[in-house]
Structures are given as structure tokens and as C-alpha cells.
N, C-alpha and C positions, 0 to 999 in steps of 0.2 A: 504494500500500500504506500510506503514511503517513496518508492521509485515512481509510482504513478503520480503522486502529488508533485514531486520535483519536476517530472517531465511536463506536467500541465503548467506549472508555474514558469518553467523555462520557456515553454511555447508562448505563454501570454506575455512574458517580458520581451521576448524577441519580436513578437507581433506588434506590441505597443511601440517599441523603438523604431521598427520599420515604418509603421504608419506615421509616427511623428516626423521622421525624416522625409517621407513622401509629401506630407501636407506642408511641412515647413519650407520645402524648396519650390513649391508651385508658384507663389507670387513673384519670387525673385527670378525664376526662369522665365515666366511670362513677360516681366518687365524688360529683361535683357533681350529676349526675342523681339519684342516690340521696338526697342531702341535700335536694334540692328536693321529692322525692316523699314522703319520710318525715321531716318536721321533728319535732324533739322526741326522736327515737330516737337521734340522733347528737349527742354532746357534743364540744366541743373549741374551740380558738381561744384568743385572748388573754383572760386574766382569768377564764376559766371555772373552776369548781370541779372537784376530782378526782372521778372517777366511782367511786362506792362499789361494793363487791361485792354482787351480788344474792343474796339468801337464797332457798333452795328451788328453784333452777334445776336441772333434771335433764338428762341427756343427750338426752332426747326433746324438749326445749323450746328449740331454738336460736332466737335472735332476731337482728335486724340487727346489733347491736353485737358479738355473738359472731362473726358472719361477717366483719365488718370487722377485728376485732382478734384474735380467738381466744377460744375459750370458757374459762370459769373453773371450776375444780373447786370444789365446795362447801366444801372445806377451805382454799381460798385466802383469806387475810385482808388482803393488801395492797390499796391503792387504786391506780387508774389515774390518771395525770396527763396530760392532753392536752398535746400539744406546741404550740409557737409556731412557725409557719412556713407555707410555701406550702399544704400540705394540712391544716393544723390544723383548719379548719372542717369538713372532711369526716369527721373521725374516723379517717382512714386511717393516721395516725402517732400514736403515744403514747410517752411517756417511760418508761423502765425505772425502777422505784422502787429505786434503788441503796441508799438508806438501809435498806431492808428486806431486801436480798439478803444471803445468807449464803454467802460464798466464791463458788464457781463453780456453785452449785445454782441452776438456772434455774426460776422458777415455771412450773407446768404450762400456764398460759394463754399462755405465749410460744412453746410448741413442740408442743402436742398437738391443734391443730385439724386435722382430716382433712376436707378440703373435699368429697370425693366422697360421704361419708355423714353429715357434720356431727355426728360423735360427740364429745362432750366427756368427757374422762377425769376421773373422780372418784377421785383417789389419796389414800388415807388415810395421812398421814405416820407415824402410829403403827404401821401394819401393813406399810408398804412396805419392801422390802429390795432390796439390790443384790447379786447373786451373781456372783463372778468364778470361772470354771471353764474347763476346756478344756486348753490347752497351758500349764498352770502346775504348779508342784510340789505345791501343796495348794490346793484350792478354798477360797474365802473368802466369807462372807456378812456384809454390813454393814446395820445399821438406819440410818434417817435421823439419829438422834441421834449414832451413831458417825461418820457421814460429816460432820456439822457440827463435831465435835470435831477432825477432821483439819486440819492446817495448809493454808491456801490459798496457792498459789504462782502468780505470774504471771511469764512470761518474755517 
């Protein structure tokens, strides 16, 4: 019975290690393959310039950069800074422009890429509102300017 237990444990350990290696190498391999097939579309790496916002990009025109990083709204004005590191040349990692961030408001390009239909949200900050309603005493509506004036708290 001891030999059966050790054989089973050994099999499970080897299987888990093999699965971890296989899954861990997939994004890196895909990024490298993509970078070699489409040179010039992917920026990044040591000493490269920030990637400026593209003018006139609509939700119907996703490109390779949008798929790797996340699409940008036409109202987004910050620049992307490529990271320095293992995946820097593939464009799969970019640095958050903290100097342009306002409190906890995340730019739309960091969280609005929907991969199954590749739709890029164009949110006009002048018209965008946040409504708090439901199980509250009184519903509230905030504009982006009002949200920016609120104090930012990190805990």
C-alpha cells in the first residue's frame, strides 16, 4: 500500500509541475510570436519612448496594441510608458502613469477592454456621471468633476 501511495503522489506532483510549466509559458510564447510576426506595432523595452494616444480611433478599429494593452477612449490624454522587465519587448506590460492619475479614478484603457467583442468604450468625462441608488437613504449623482474634488483615501 505504501508503494501505491508514493506512486500516486509522485504522479500528481509531476503532473502538477508539468501543467504549471505549460500554463506559465503560454502568455510569454504568444507575446514573443506576436512580436516577431508584427514588428513595429508593439513598442516597449528599455529606452523606448512613451506610446502616445492615437487620435481618431473608434470602437470599430481595434489594433494589436489595443488587444495587448487595452483600448483607449478618444478622451484619454495620458501617454503609455512601456515597462522595463522580462516582457517589456512584447508590449504585454506597461506602467501606470501615476503622475496623471487623479485619486482612485482609473483611466478607461486599464479596465474597459472586453476581449470577446473588442469594444473600446469612449466615455466623455464631461457627460459621464456616477449614480448611487438602491439601498441608500437618498440617491446621489456625481459628475467627474465632483468625484475629482472628493478626498482620496488609501488604507
